[in-house]
DRENDO-1510 file (C-alpha; in Angstrom, 1 decimal, always signed):
<recs>
REC; n; res; u; v; w
REC; 1; MET; +18.4; -19.6; -1.5 .
REC; 2; ASP; +19.5; -17.8; -4.7 .
REC; 3; TYR; +17.7; -14.4; -4.7 .
REC; 4; SER; +19.1; -13.4; -8.1 .
REC; 5; HIS; +16.2; -15.2; -9.8 .
REC; 6; GLU; +12.9; -13.4; -9.8 .
REC; 7; THR; +11.0; -16.6; -9.3 .
REC; 8; ASN; +12.8; -17.3; -6.1 .
REC; 9; LEU; +12.5; -13.8; -4.5 .
REC; 10; LYS; +9.5; -13.8; -2.2 .
REC; 11; ASN; +7.1; -10.9; -2.6 .
REC; 12; PHE; +6.0; -8.4; +0.0 .
REC; 13; ARG; +2.8; -10.2; +1.0 .
REC; 14; HIS; +4.8; -13.4; +1.7 .
REC; 15; ALA; +7.3; -11.4; +3.7 .
REC; 16; VAL; +4.5; -9.9; +5.8 .
REC; 17; ASP; +2.3; -13.0; +6.2 .
REC; 18; SER; +5.2; -15.2; +7.2 .
REC; 19; SER; +6.6; -12.8; +9.8 .
REC; 20; GLU; +5.8; -13.1; +13.5 .
REC; 21; SER; +6.1; -9.4; +14.1 .
REC; 22; THR; +4.2; -6.3; +13.0 .
REC; 23; PHE; +5.9; -3.8; +10.7 .
REC; 24; ILE; +5.7; -0.3; +12.3 .
REC; 25; ILE; +5.8; +2.9; +10.3 .
REC; 26; GLY; +6.2; +6.2; +12.2 .
REC; 27; VAL; +5.1; +9.5; +10.6 .
REC; 28; ALA; +6.1; +12.7; +12.6 .
REC; 29; GLY; +5.3; +16.3; +12.0 .
REC; 30; ASP; +3.3; +19.3; +13.3 .
REC; 31; SER; -0.5; +19.3; +13.4 .
REC; 32; GLY; -2.0; +19.9; +10.0 .
REC; 33; SER; +1.3; +19.3; +8.2 .
REC; 34; GLY; +0.0; +16.6; +5.8 .
REC; 35; LYS; +1.2; +13.5; +7.6 .
REC; 36; THR; -1.7; +11.3; +6.6 .
REC; 37; THR; -1.2; +12.2; +2.9 .
REC; 38; PHE; +2.2; +10.5; +2.6 .
REC; 39; THR; +1.1; +7.1; +3.7 .
REC; 40; ARG; -2.1; +7.2; +1.6 .
REC; 41; ALA; -0.6; +5.1; -1.2 .
REC; 42; ILE; +0.5; +2.4; +1.3 .
REC; 43; ARG; -3.1; +2.2; +2.7 .
REC; 44; SER; -4.5; +2.2; -0.8 .
REC; 45; ILE; -2.2; -0.6; -2.0 .
REC; 46; PHE; -2.5; -2.9; +0.9 .
REC; 47; GLY; -6.0; -2.1; +2.2 .
REC; 48; ASN; -7.6; -1.9; +5.6 .
REC; 49; ASN; -7.1; -5.6; +6.3 .
REC; 50; MET; -3.3; -5.2; +6.3 .
REC; 51; VAL; -2.9; -1.6; +7.5 .
REC; 52; THR; -4.0; +0.1; +10.7 .
REC; 53; THR; -3.4; +3.8; +11.4 .
REC; 54; ILE; -3.1; +5.1; +15.0 .
REC; 55; SER; -3.2; +8.8; +15.8 .
REC; 56; LEU; -0.9; +9.8; +18.6 .
REC; 57; ASP; -3.5; +12.4; +19.7 .
REC; 58; ASP; -5.1; +9.4; +21.5 .
REC; 59; TYR; -2.2; +9.5; +23.9 .
REC; 60; HIS; -2.9; +13.0; +25.2 .
REC; 61; VAL; -3.3; +13.1; +29.0 .
REC; 62; LEU; -4.9; +16.5; +29.0 .
REC; 63; ASP; -8.2; +17.2; +27.3 .
REC; 64; ARG; -8.9; +20.5; +25.5 .
REC; 65; ASP; -10.4; +22.3; +28.5 .
REC; 66; GLU; -7.4; +21.1; +30.7 .
REC; 67; ARG; -4.9; +22.4; +28.2 .
REC; 68; LYS; -6.7; +25.8; +28.0 .
REC; 69; ARG; -6.7; +26.0; +31.8 .
REC; 70; THR; -3.1; +25.1; +32.3 .
REC; 71; GLY; -1.6; +26.7; +29.2 .
REC; 72; ILE; +0.1; +23.4; +28.2 .
REC; 73; THR; +0.0; +22.7; +24.5 .
REC; 74; PRO; -0.4; +19.1; +23.0 .
REC; 75; LEU; +3.2; +19.5; +21.7 .
REC; 76; SER; +4.6; +19.6; +25.2 .
REC; 77; PRO; +5.8; +16.2; +26.6 .
REC; 78; GLU; +3.7; +17.0; +29.7 .
REC; 79; ALA; +0.6; +16.6; +27.6 .
REC; 80; ASN; +1.3; +13.1; +26.4 .
REC; 81; ASN; +1.6; +9.6; +27.9 .
REC; 82; PHE; +4.8; +8.3; +26.4 .
REC; 83; SER; +5.2; +5.3; +28.7 .
REC; 84; LEU; +1.8; +4.0; +27.7 .
REC; 85; LEU; +2.5; +4.7; +24.0 .
REC; 86; GLU; +5.8; +2.8; +24.2 .
REC; 87; GLU; +4.1; -0.1; +26.0 .
REC; 88; HIS; +1.4; -0.3; +23.3 .
REC; 89; VAL; +3.7; -0.1; +20.3 .
REC; 90; ALA; +5.8; -2.8; +21.8 .
REC; 91; LEU; +2.8; -5.1; +22.3 .
REC; 92; LEU; +1.5; -4.4; +18.8 .
REC; 93; LYS; +4.9; -5.2; +17.3 .
REC; 94; GLU; +4.7; -8.6; +19.0 .
REC; 95; GLY; +1.3; -9.2; +17.5 .
REC; 96; LYS; -0.7; -8.6; +20.7 .
REC; 97; SER; -3.9; -6.5; +21.2 .
REC; 98; ILE; -4.1; -3.4; +23.3 .
REC; 99; ASP; -6.8; -1.3; +25.0 .
REC; 100; LYS; -6.2; +2.1; +23.4 .
REC; 101; PRO; -7.5; +5.5; +24.6 .
REC; 102; VAL; -9.3; +7.7; +22.1 .
REC; 103; TYR; -9.1; +11.5; +21.8 .
REC; 104; ASN; -12.4; +12.9; +20.4 .
REC; 105; HIS; -11.5; +15.9; +18.2 .
REC; 106; ASP; -15.2; +17.1; +18.2 .
REC; 107; SER; -15.6; +17.3; +22.0 .
REC; 108; GLY; -11.9; +17.6; +22.9 .
REC; 109; LYS; -12.4; +14.9; +25.5 .
REC; 110; ILE; -10.4; +11.7; +26.1 .
REC; 111; GLU; -12.6; +8.6; +25.8 .
REC; 112; GLY; -12.2; +4.9; +25.6 .
REC; 113; PRO; -10.4; +2.7; +25.9 .
REC; 114; VAL; -11.2; +0.6; +22.8 .
REC; 115; ARG; -9.7; -2.8; +22.0 .
REC; 116; LEU; -7.3; -2.8; +19.0 .
REC; 117; SER; -5.9; -5.9; +17.5 .
REC; 118; PRO; -2.7; -5.5; +15.3 .
REC; 119; SER; -2.7; -5.7; +11.6 .
REC; 120; ARG; +0.4; -6.7; +9.7 .
REC; 121; ILE; +1.3; -3.0; +9.1 .
REC; 122; ILE; +0.7; -0.3; +11.6 .
REC; 123; ILE; +1.2; +3.4; +10.9 .
REC; 124; ILE; +1.6; +5.6; +14.0 .
REC; 125; GLU; +1.3; +9.3; +13.1 .
REC; 126; GLY; +1.4; +12.4; +15.2 .
REC; 127; LEU; +3.5; +15.0; +16.9 .
REC; 128; HIS; +5.9; +12.6; +18.8 .
REC; 129; PRO; +6.5; +9.2; +17.2 .
REC; 130; LEU; +10.3; +9.6; +17.3 .
REC; 131; PHE; +10.4; +11.5; +20.6 .
REC; 132; THR; +11.9; +8.8; +22.8 .
REC; 133; GLU; +14.7; +6.4; +22.1 .
REC; 134; LYS; +12.4; +3.4; +22.8 .
REC; 135; LEU; +9.9; +4.5; +20.2 .
REC; 136; ARG; +12.7; +5.0; +17.7 .
REC; 137; GLU; +13.9; +1.5; +18.3 .
REC; 138; LEU; +10.4; +0.0; +17.8 .
REC; 139; ILE; +9.7; +1.8; +14.5 .
REC; 140; ASP; +10.9; +0.1; +11.4 .
REC; 141; PHE; +10.6; +3.0; +9.0 .
REC; 142; SER; +10.2; +6.7; +9.9 .
REC; 143; ILE; +9.0; +9.8; +8.0 .
REC; 144; TYR; +9.1; +13.4; +9.0 .
REC; 145; VAL; +6.8; +15.8; +7.1 .
REC; 146; SER; +8.0; +19.4; +7.1 .
REC; 147; PRO; +6.0; +21.9; +5.0 .
REC; 148; ASP; +7.0; +25.5; +4.8 .
REC; 149; THR; +5.3; +27.8; +7.3 .
REC; 150; ASP; +3.0; +29.4; +4.8 .
REC; 151; VAL; +1.9; +26.1; +3.4 .
REC; 152; LYS; +1.4; +24.6; +6.9 .
REC; 153; TYR; -0.6; +27.5; +8.1 .
REC; 154; TYR; -2.9; +27.4; +5.0 .
REC; 155; TRP; -3.5; +23.7; +5.4 .
REC; 156; LYS; -4.2; +23.9; +9.2 .
REC; 157; ILE; -6.6; +26.8; +8.8 .
REC; 158; LYS; -8.5; +25.1; +6.0 .
REC; 159; ARG; -8.7; +21.8; +8.0 .
REC; 160; ASP; -9.6; +23.3; +11.4 .
REC; 161; VAL; -12.1; +25.8; +10.1 .
REC; 162; ASN; -13.9; +23.4; +7.7 .
REC; 163; LEU; -13.7; +20.1; +9.6 .
REC; 164; ARG; -13.3; +21.0; +13.3 .
REC; 165; GLY; -15.4; +24.1; +13.7 .
REC; 166; TYR; -12.8; +26.6; +14.7 .
REC; 167; ARG; -12.7; +30.3; +13.6 .
REC; 168; GLU; -9.7; +31.4; +11.6 .
REC; 169; GLU; -8.5; +33.8; +14.3 .
REC; 170; GLU; -8.6; +30.9; +16.8 .
REC; 171; VAL; -6.4; +28.7; +14.6 .
REC; 172; LEU; -3.9; +31.5; +14.0 .
REC; 173; ALA; -3.7; +32.3; +17.8 .
REC; 174; GLU; -3.2; +28.6; +18.5 .
REC; 175; LEU; -0.4; +28.3; +15.9 .
REC; 176; GLU; +1.4; +31.3; +17.5 .
REC; 177; SER; +1.0; +30.0; +21.0 .
REC; 178; ARG; +2.6; +26.7; +20.2 .
REC; 179; ARG; +5.4; +27.8; +18.0 .
REC; 180; ALA; +8.0; +27.5; +20.7 .
REC; 181; ASP; +6.9; +24.0; +21.7 .
REC; 182; TYR; +7.0; +23.0; +18.1 .
REC; 183; GLU; +10.6; +24.2; +17.8 .
REC; 184; ASN; +11.6; +22.6; +21.1 .
REC; 185; TYR; +9.8; +19.2; +21.0 .
REC; 186; VAL; +8.5; +18.3; +17.5 .
REC; 187; HIS; +11.0; +19.6; +14.9 .
REC; 188; PRO; +14.1; +18.1; +16.6 .
REC; 189; GLN; +12.7; +14.7; +15.7 .
REC; 190; ILE; +13.5; +15.4; +12.1 .
REC; 191; ARG; +17.1; +14.3; +12.5 .
REC; 192; PHE; +16.0; +10.7; +13.4 .
REC; 193; ALA; +13.8; +10.1; +10.3 .
REC; 194; ASP; +14.7; +7.7; +7.5 .
REC; 195; ALA; +12.9; +10.1; +5.1 .
REC; 196; VAL; +12.1; +13.8; +5.4 .
REC; 197; ILE; +9.6; +15.5; +3.1 .
REC; 198; GLY; +9.9; +19.2; +2.5 .
REC; 199; ILE; +6.8; +20.9; +0.9 .
REC; 200; SER; +6.8; +24.5; -0.5 .
REC; 201; LYS; +4.8; +26.6; -3.0 .
REC; 202; SER; +5.0; +25.3; -6.5 .
REC; 203; ARG; +6.5; +27.4; -9.3 .
REC; 204; TYR; +3.6; +26.3; -11.4 .
REC; 205; ALA; +0.7; +27.1; -9.1 .
REC; 206; ASP; -0.5; +29.4; -6.3 .
REC; 207; ILE; -0.4; +28.0; -2.8 .
REC; 208; MET; -4.2; +28.0; -2.7 .
REC; 209; ASN; -4.5; +25.8; -5.8 .
REC; 210; GLU; -7.2; +23.2; -5.6 .
REC; 211; ARG; -5.3; +20.4; -7.5 .
REC; 212; GLY; -2.7; +20.1; -4.7 .
REC; 213; VAL; +0.3; +21.2; -6.8 .
REC; 214; TYR; +3.3; +21.8; -4.6 .
REC; 215; ARG; +7.1; +21.5; -4.8 .
REC; 216; VAL; +8.0; +18.4; -2.8 .
REC; 217; VAL; +11.6; +17.4; -1.8 .
REC; 218; LEU; +12.2; +13.9; -0.6 .
REC; 219; TYR; +15.4; +13.8; +1.6 .
REC; 220; GLN; +16.6; +10.2; +2.2 .
REC; 221; LYS; +19.5; +8.6; +3.9 .
REC; 222; LYS; +21.6; +6.4; +1.7 .
REC; 223; GLN; +20.4; +2.8; +1.5 .
REC; 224; ASP; +23.1; +0.3; +2.3 .
REC; 225; ARG; +21.3; -2.4; +0.4 .
REC; 226; THR; +18.4; -2.8; -2.0 .
REC; 227; ILE; +16.3; -5.8; -2.8 .
REC; 228; ARG; +16.9; -7.1; -6.3 .
REC; 229; ASN; +14.2; -6.8; -8.8 .
REC; 230; ILE; +12.3; -4.0; -7.1 .
REC; 231; ASN; +12.5; -1.3; -9.7 .
REC; 232; LEU; +12.0; +2.4; -9.4 .
REC; 233; ASN; +11.2; +3.3; -13.0 .
REC; 234; PHE; +9.7; +6.3; -14.7 .
REC; 235; ASP; +8.6; +6.5; -18.3 .
REC; 236; LEU; +10.9; +8.9; -20.0 .
REC; 237; PHE; +8.8; +9.0; -23.2 .
REC; 238; ALA; +5.9; +10.2; -21.2 .
REC; 239; ILE; +8.1; +12.8; -19.5 .
REC; 240; ASN; +9.4; +14.2; -22.7 .
REC; 241; SER; +6.6; +13.7; -25.2 .
REC; 242; LEU; +3.2; +13.7; -23.6 .
REC; 243; ALA; +3.2; +16.5; -21.0 .
REC; 244; GLU; +0.9; +19.5; -21.4 .
REC; 245; ARG; +1.5; +20.9; -17.9 .
REC; 246; GLY; +4.6; +22.2; -16.3 .
REC; 247; PHE; +6.9; +20.1; -14.1 .
REC; 248; SER; +10.5; +19.8; -13.0 .
REC; 249; PHE; +12.7; +17.3; -11.1 .
REC; 250; ASP; +16.2; +17.1; -9.9 .
REC; 251; PHE; +18.5; +15.2; -7.6 .
REC; 252; SER; +21.4; +16.2; -5.5 .
REC; 253; ILE; +23.5; +15.0; -2.5 .
REC; 254; ILE; +23.5; +17.5; +0.4 .
REC; 255; GLU; +24.4; +17.8; +4.1 .
REC; 256; LYS; +21.2; +18.2; +6.0 .
REC; 257; TYR; +19.8; +17.3; +9.4 .
REC; 258; GLU; +23.3; +16.4; +10.6 .
REC; 259; LYS; +23.9; +13.8; +7.9 .
REC; 260; LYS; +24.5; +13.3; +4.2 .
REC; 261; MET; +21.2; +12.8; +2.3 .
REC; 262; GLY; +19.9; +12.5; -1.2 .
REC; 263; ALA; +17.4; +15.2; -2.2 .
REC; 264; LEU; +14.9; +14.4; -4.9 .
REC; 265; SER; +12.9; +17.5; -5.8 .
REC; 266; LEU; +9.7; +17.2; -7.8 .
REC; 267; ASP; +7.4; +20.1; -8.8 .
REC; 268; GLY; +4.3; +20.4; -10.8 .
REC; 269; GLU; +2.2; +17.7; -12.5 .
REC; 270; PHE; +3.2; +14.6; -14.4 .
REC; 271; ARG; +1.4; +12.5; -16.9 .
REC; 272; HIS; +0.1; +9.3; -15.2 .
REC; 273; GLU; +2.1; +7.3; -17.7 .
REC; 274; VAL; +5.2; +8.5; -15.9 .
REC; 275; VAL; +4.4; +6.5; -12.8 .
REC; 276; SER; +2.8; +3.5; -14.4 .
REC; 277; LEU; +6.0; +1.5; -14.5 .
REC; 278; LEU; +6.5; +2.2; -10.8 .
REC; 279; GLU; +3.0; +1.0; -10.1 .
REC; 280; LYS; +3.6; -2.2; -12.1 .
REC; 281; GLY; +6.9; -2.8; -10.2 .
REC; 282; ILE; +5.1; -2.4; -6.9 .
REC; 283; GLU; +2.4; -4.8; -8.0 .
REC; 284; MET; +4.9; -7.4; -9.1 .
REC; 285; GLN; +6.9; -7.3; -5.8 .
REC; 286; THR; +3.9; -7.0; -3.4 .
REC; 287; GLY; +1.8; -9.9; -4.9 .
REC; 288; ILE; -1.1; -7.5; -4.7 .
REC; 289; GLY; -2.8; -6.1; -7.7 .
REC; 290; PRO; -3.7; -4.4; -9.8 .
REC; 291; VAL; -1.8; -1.4; -8.3 .
REC; 292; SER; -3.4; +1.6; -10.0 .
REC; 293; VAL; -3.5; +4.2; -7.2 .
REC; 294; TYR; -4.0; +7.1; -9.6 .
REC; 295; SER; -5.4; +5.4; -12.7 .
REC; 296; ASP; -8.5; +7.6; -12.6 .
REC; 297; ARG; -6.7; +10.7; -13.8 .
REC; 298; SER; -4.4; +11.9; -16.6 .
REC; 299; TYR; -2.0; +13.7; -14.3 .
REC; 300; VAL; -0.4; +13.1; -10.9 .
REC; 301; THR; +1.1; +15.7; -8.7 .
REC; 302; ALA; +4.6; +15.8; -7.2 .
REC; 303; THR; +3.0; +14.9; -3.9 .
REC; 304; GLU; +1.5; +11.8; -5.3 .
REC; 305; MET; +4.8; +10.8; -7.0 .
REC; 306; VAL; +6.5; +11.0; -3.6 .
REC; 307; GLU; +3.8; +8.9; -2.1 .
REC; 308; LEU; +4.6; +6.1; -4.5 .
REC; 309; ILE; +8.3; +6.5; -4.1 .
REC; 310; LEU; +7.9; +6.2; -0.3 .
REC; 311; SER; +5.8; +3.1; -0.8 .
REC; 312; TRP; +8.6; +1.5; -2.8 .
REC; 313; ARG; +11.1; +2.5; -0.1 .
REC; 314; ILE; +8.9; +1.0; +2.6 .
REC; 315; ILE; +8.5; -2.2; +0.7 .
REC; 316; ASN; +12.2; -2.4; +0.2 .
REC; 317; ARG; +12.8; -2.0; +3.9 .
REC; 318; ARG; +10.3; -4.7; +4.9 .
REC; 319; MET; +11.8; -7.2; +2.5 .
REC; 320; ASP; +15.3; -6.3; +3.5 .
REC; 321; MET; +14.3; -7.2; +7.1 .
REC; 322; LYS; +12.9; -10.5; +6.0 .
REC; 323; TYR; +15.4; -11.5; +3.3 .
REC; 324; GLY; +18.5; -9.6; +4.3 .
REC; 325; SER; +20.9; -12.1; +2.8 .
REC; 326; GLY; +19.4; -11.7; -0.6 .
REC; 327; VAL; +20.0; -8.1; -1.3 .
REC; 328; SER; +22.3; -6.2; -3.6 .
REC; 329; SER; +24.8; -3.7; -2.3 .
</recs>
C-alpha cells in the first residue's frame, strides 16, 4: 500500500478498531505530581468509550492503617502487588477482562474486586508503572511527570487538604517521611520513559496562580520514524500578532536521564489560535471530530500545549505500530 497518499493512510480510529490488542499508556510520577493532567487531552479527544484509566493505587497490598502500623509507605515495593499488576496488564493488552481490586481513598481500605473489561486504550497511572521489566515491555508509550519540589508540594497539599480531608501539617509530614522511598523507587523510573515532563514556576505567574500557568519542559527521545501527514503545526501569525499575555518557548538537544533528548520548553499563555492547526491535524488523523479541546477559551497554558503535543506523539506511536511500513524516516 502506498502511504504517501493521504487518502490511503488509515486514521487512528481505524488503526485502533482493527487491532486485536489494547494500546497501553503508562504514566509514572509521585503522588500529587499532576499525572492525570497530561493524559486529559487523550481522554477528551477519544472519550470514555475508547479510553479507560486505571490507578495503580488499586494494587496496594497494605491499607492506610497497616501502612501507619508498619511504617511502610505506598512508594515501597513491599506495599504493592506487582505480580498481580503484571498479570492484569497482560490480560488487558490481549483484550481480556480482569477482576481488579479497588483502593478507597476516603476510607483508606482495599475493596473489590470489580470486573473491568478493556477499552481500546488503557492508561495506567501511578507510582510504579515502569518499575518492573515486564511492565515496561507491556506498555506501548510511557510518560514520567516530574514537577519541581515546590510545585509538587503545593499541588499535593491543595489536593489532599481540599479533596481528601487531611490537615496541611499531616500532608507535609507524609511528604517528608516518604522522600527516601521516592528517590529510591519512584524517581529512577524516569530513565525508562518515552517522554519526561518537567514543571516549574512560570516567569509570568506566581506558583499559586489560579490559571495554572507554569513553565513546562517536554523531554523526548528522538523518534526513529514519523507517520506521514500527521502534522505538528502552530500558527505563527497568532504567536507574533495576537498575543496579549507573556509567553516563551525554545528547543534544545541535551544529555539527560542517561540519553540524548530533545527539550521543548514552553512557558506562559498562548492564544488558542496557536494550537488550532494542531487540533485540526489531530482531528484529520484520528477520524474523530471536531477536536476542540480548548475552544471555550481565548488562551491556553503551556501545560495544555504539552497535553496536545503528547496526544500527537501517542497517535504517532499507535499508527507506527499498525502501519510501520508506511512511515517516513
